[in-house]
SENUDREN-802594 format. One record per atom (N, C-alpha, C): residue number from 1; atom name; x, y, z. Coordinates in nm, 4 decimals. Layout:
! SENUDREN-802594
i; at; u; v; w
NUM; CA; X; Y; Z
...
! end
This chain:
! SENUDREN-802594
i; at; u; v; w
1; N; -14.9532; -3.3833; 2.6767
1; CA; -14.8865; -3.3479; 2.8001
1; C; -14.8490; -3.1998; 2.7946
2; N; -14.8488; -3.1357; 2.9099
2; CA; -14.8069; -2.9958; 2.9146
2; C; -14.7076; -2.9766; 3.0283
3; N; -14.6323; -2.8695; 3.0202
3; CA; -14.5325; -2.8342; 3.1208
3; C; -14.5534; -2.6895; 3.1598
4; N; -14.5467; -2.6623; 3.2898
4; CA; -14.5638; -2.5254; 3.3381
4; C; -14.4307; -2.4743; 3.3915
5; N; -14.3978; -2.3519; 3.3560
5; CA; -14.2794; -2.2831; 3.4067
5; C; -14.3255; -2.1513; 3.4683
6; N; -14.2391; -2.0911; 3.5477
6; CA; -14.2722; -1.9624; 3.6090
6; C; -14.1612; -1.8643; 3.5748
7; N; -14.1990; -1.7532; 3.5118
7; CA; -14.1051; -1.6523; 3.4664
7; C; -14.1349; -1.5186; 3.5312
8; N; -14.0302; -1.4367; 3.5414
8; CA; -14.0447; -1.3002; 3.5909
8; C; -14.0103; -1.2035; 3.4793
9; N; -14.0892; -1.0987; 3.4668
9; CA; -14.0615; -0.9964; 3.3666
9; C; -13.9470; -0.9096; 3.4164
10; N; -13.8387; -0.9047; 3.3401
10; CA; -13.7224; -0.8243; 3.3775
10; C; -13.7243; -0.6855; 3.3146
11; N; -13.7782; -0.6792; 3.1918
11; CA; -13.7708; -0.5520; 3.1201
11; C; -13.8763; -0.5494; 3.0103
12; N; -13.9307; -0.4301; 2.9855
12; CA; -14.0222; -0.4084; 2.8738
12; C; -13.9684; -0.2892; 2.7951
13; N; -13.9389; -0.3125; 2.6684
13; CA; -13.8893; -0.2059; 2.5807
13; C; -14.0020; -0.1643; 2.4862
14; N; -14.0198; -0.0349; 2.4709
14; CA; -14.1262; 0.0185; 2.3858
14; C; -14.0637; 0.0887; 2.2664
15; N; -14.1171; 0.0602; 2.1470
15; CA; -14.0739; 0.1322; 2.0271
15; C; -14.1951; 0.1531; 1.9355
16; N; -14.1722; 0.1994; 1.8179
16; CA; -14.2816; 0.2319; 1.7258
16; C; -14.3616; 0.1090; 1.6825
17; N; -14.3072; -0.0098; 1.7002
17; CA; -14.3721; -0.1319; 1.6523
17; C; -14.4422; -0.2103; 1.7622
18; N; -14.4342; -0.1659; 1.8857
18; CA; -14.4970; -0.2367; 1.9971
18; C; -14.4022; -0.2448; 2.1150
19; N; -14.4144; -0.3521; 2.1898
19; CA; -14.3312; -0.3725; 2.3076
19; C; -14.2539; -0.5027; 2.2936
20; N; -14.1294; -0.5022; 2.3415
20; CA; -14.0525; -0.6246; 2.3515
20; C; -14.0439; -0.6588; 2.4992
21; N; -14.0900; -0.7781; 2.5326
21; CA; -14.0965; -0.8235; 2.6707
21; C; -13.9828; -0.9227; 2.6947
22; N; -13.9076; -0.9011; 2.8027
22; CA; -13.7954; -0.9884; 2.8395
22; C; -13.8294; -1.0571; 2.9713
23; N; -13.8350; -1.1903; 2.9683
23; CA; -13.8677; -1.2675; 3.0872
23; C; -13.7567; -1.3673; 3.1169
24; N; -13.7344; -1.3948; 3.2443
24; CA; -13.6393; -1.4957; 3.2869
24; C; -13.7038; -1.5830; 3.3928
25; N; -13.6525; -1.7048; 3.4087
25; CA; -13.7110; -1.7948; 3.5081
25; C; -13.6971; -1.7348; 3.6480
26; N; -13.7890; -1.7712; 3.7372
26; CA; -13.7821; -1.7235; 3.8752
26; C; -13.6653; -1.7908; 3.9455
27; N; -13.6144; -1.7268; 4.0508
27; CA; -13.5027; -1.7838; 4.1258
27; C; -13.5267; -1.7685; 4.2752
28; N; -13.5201; -1.8796; 4.3461
28; CA; -13.5291; -1.8799; 4.4924
28; C; -13.4636; -2.0085; 4.5412
29; N; -13.3762; -2.0009; 4.6388
29; CA; -13.3072; -2.1195; 4.6895
29; C; -13.3892; -2.1956; 4.7924
30; N; -13.4980; -2.1377; 4.8406
30; CA; -13.5825; -2.2022; 4.9406
30; C; -13.6809; -2.2960; 4.8715
31; N; -13.6516; -2.4280; 4.8782
31; CA; -13.7346; -2.5264; 4.8088
31; C; -13.8725; -2.5417; 4.8722
32; N; -13.8923; -2.4853; 4.9905
32; CA; -14.0240; -2.4903; 5.0542
32; C; -14.1206; -2.3923; 4.9880
33; N; -14.0669; -2.2950; 4.9176
33; CA; -14.1496; -2.1955; 4.8487
33; C; -14.1749; -2.2388; 4.7044
34; N; -14.2847; -2.1908; 4.6481
34; CA; -14.3171; -2.2262; 4.5101
34; C; -14.2061; -2.1838; 4.4134
35; N; -14.1536; -2.0623; 4.4284
35; CA; -14.0470; -2.0157; 4.3384
35; C; -13.9248; -2.1064; 4.3461
36; N; -13.8931; -2.1559; 4.4643
36; CA; -13.7800; -2.2472; 4.4810
36; C; -13.8016; -2.3783; 4.4080
37; N; -13.9225; -2.4286; 4.4114
37; CA; -13.9527; -2.5539; 4.3399
37; C; -13.9430; -2.5329; 4.1887
38; N; -13.9886; -2.4171; 4.1409
38; CA; -13.9728; -2.3878; 3.9976
38; C; -13.8253; -2.3699; 3.9618
39; N; -13.7464; -2.3084; 4.0508
39; CA; -13.6031; -2.2913; 4.0266
39; C; -13.5351; -2.4267; 4.0109
40; N; -13.5688; -2.5211; 4.0978
40; CA; -13.5080; -2.6549; 4.0909
40; C; -13.5444; -2.7241; 3.9595
41; N; -13.6701; -2.7105; 3.9177
41; CA; -13.7163; -2.7779; 3.7956
41; C; -13.6655; -2.7101; 3.6688
42; N; -13.6531; -2.5784; 3.6720
42; CA; -13.6094; -2.5007; 3.5553
42; C; -13.5080; -2.3977; 3.6028
43; N; -13.3814; -2.4384; 3.6198
43; CA; -13.2822; -2.3477; 3.6784
43; C; -13.2387; -2.2305; 3.5908
44; N; -13.2605; -2.2394; 3.4608
44; CA; -13.2239; -2.1261; 3.3755
44; C; -13.3137; -2.1238; 3.2525
45; N; -13.3296; -2.0047; 3.1983
45; CA; -13.4092; -1.9902; 3.0776
45; C; -13.4537; -1.8467; 3.0599
46; N; -13.4869; -1.8119; 2.9374
46; CA; -13.5358; -1.6772; 2.9097
46; C; -13.6312; -1.6812; 2.7918
47; N; -13.7192; -1.5833; 2.7892
47; CA; -13.8133; -1.5652; 2.6794
47; C; -13.8080; -1.4182; 2.6401
48; N; -13.7999; -1.3944; 2.5115
48; CA; -13.8064; -1.2580; 2.4593
48; C; -13.9105; -1.2597; 2.3491
49; N; -14.0090; -1.1708; 2.3595
49; CA; -14.1131; -1.1690; 2.2571
49; C; -14.1601; -1.0272; 2.2311
50; N; -14.1925; -1.0015; 2.1064
50; CA; -14.2502; -0.8732; 2.0674
50; C; -14.4006; -0.8891; 2.0742
51; N; -14.4651; -0.7932; 2.1390
51; CA; -14.6105; -0.7954; 2.1547
51; C; -14.6661; -0.6709; 2.0871
52; N; -14.7477; -0.6914; 1.9836
52; CA; -14.8023; -0.5804; 1.9063
52; C; -14.9501; -0.5573; 1.9371
53; N; -15.0049; -0.6359; 2.0273
53; CA; -15.1448; -0.6216; 2.0678
53; C; -15.1478; -0.5383; 2.1959
54; N; -15.1960; -0.4139; 2.1904
54; CA; -15.1932; -0.3258; 2.3082
54; C; -15.2618; -0.3845; 2.4310
55; N; -15.3734; -0.4562; 2.4104
55; CA; -15.4442; -0.5158; 2.5235
55; C; -15.3628; -0.6267; 2.5894
56; N; -15.2851; -0.6989; 2.5119
56; CA; -15.1996; -0.8039; 2.5673
56; C; -15.0726; -0.7441; 2.6274
57; N; -15.0159; -0.6455; 2.5605
57; CA; -14.8882; -0.5876; 2.6034
57; C; -14.8977; -0.5195; 2.7393
58; N; -15.0120; -0.4614; 2.7714
58; CA; -15.0264; -0.3847; 2.8947
58; C; -15.0137; -0.4725; 3.0193
59; N; -15.0342; -0.6022; 3.0068
59; CA; -15.0282; -0.6887; 3.1253
59; C; -14.8857; -0.7220; 3.1702
60; N; -14.7860; -0.6955; 3.0870
60; CA; -14.6477; -0.7273; 3.1230
60; C; -14.5811; -0.6088; 3.1913
61; N; -14.5357; -0.6311; 3.3140
61; CA; -14.4697; -0.5265; 3.3920
61; C; -14.3458; -0.5833; 3.4588
62; N; -14.2337; -0.5102; 3.4545
62; CA; -14.1133; -0.5564; 3.5235
62; C; -14.1418; -0.5848; 3.6711
63; N; -14.0887; -0.6979; 3.7165
63; CA; -14.1055; -0.7389; 3.8553
63; C; -14.2219; -0.8330; 3.8787
64; N; -14.3170; -0.8377; 3.7853
64; CA; -14.4300; -0.9286; 3.8000
64; C; -14.3914; -1.0673; 3.7478
65; N; -14.4559; -1.1699; 3.8046
65; CA; -14.4274; -1.3082; 3.7667
65; C; -14.5461; -1.3659; 3.6904
66; N; -14.5139; -1.4581; 3.5985
66; CA; -14.6146; -1.5165; 3.5113
66; C; -14.5910; -1.6661; 3.4962
67; N; -14.6991; -1.7425; 3.4938
67; CA; -14.6898; -1.8826; 3.4587
67; C; -14.6895; -1.8932; 3.3071
68; N; -14.6084; -1.9842; 3.2564
68; CA; -14.6031; -2.0104; 3.1126
68; C; -14.6306; -2.1584; 3.0932
69; N; -14.7355; -2.1901; 3.0201
69; CA; -14.7723; -2.3291; 2.9964
69; C; -14.7344; -2.3680; 2.8536
70; N; -14.6613; -2.4796; 2.8439
70; CA; -14.6189; -2.5316; 2.7140
70; C; -14.7018; -2.6562; 2.6836
71; N; -14.7745; -2.6502; 2.5728
71; CA; -14.8553; -2.7627; 2.5273
71; C; -14.8223; -2.7839; 2.3807
72; N; -14.8018; -2.9088; 2.3440
72; CA; -14.7678; -2.9389; 2.2041
72; C; -14.8785; -2.8914; 2.1104
73; N; -14.8359; -2.8254; 2.0033
73; CA; -14.9288; -2.7830; 1.8991
73; C; -14.9324; -2.8896; 1.7914
74; N; -15.0508; -2.9274; 1.7523
74; CA; -15.0610; -3.0342; 1.6506
74; C; -15.1066; -2.9770; 1.5194
! end
C-alpha cells in the first residue's frame, strides 16, 4: 500500500555540503480544490532533507508544490 501527500517548498538553504530543502504540507480551506482535500487528509507535517545531488537539488524551489509518495520499503 502507498500513501500520497502534497507538500510545498518553503525554503532552500545552500551551504558547502549541498542544499537543505524545507517542505510543509499544502494548506487550503476549500475542499473542492485538490489542495483542500490534501489539507483535510494531512493537516500538518514537514519534511527537511539535505540534497547533495546537484541534478536532484535544482528541482526544489520555494513556492513550488510536490507530491510525496510513501511506499513501505522491504
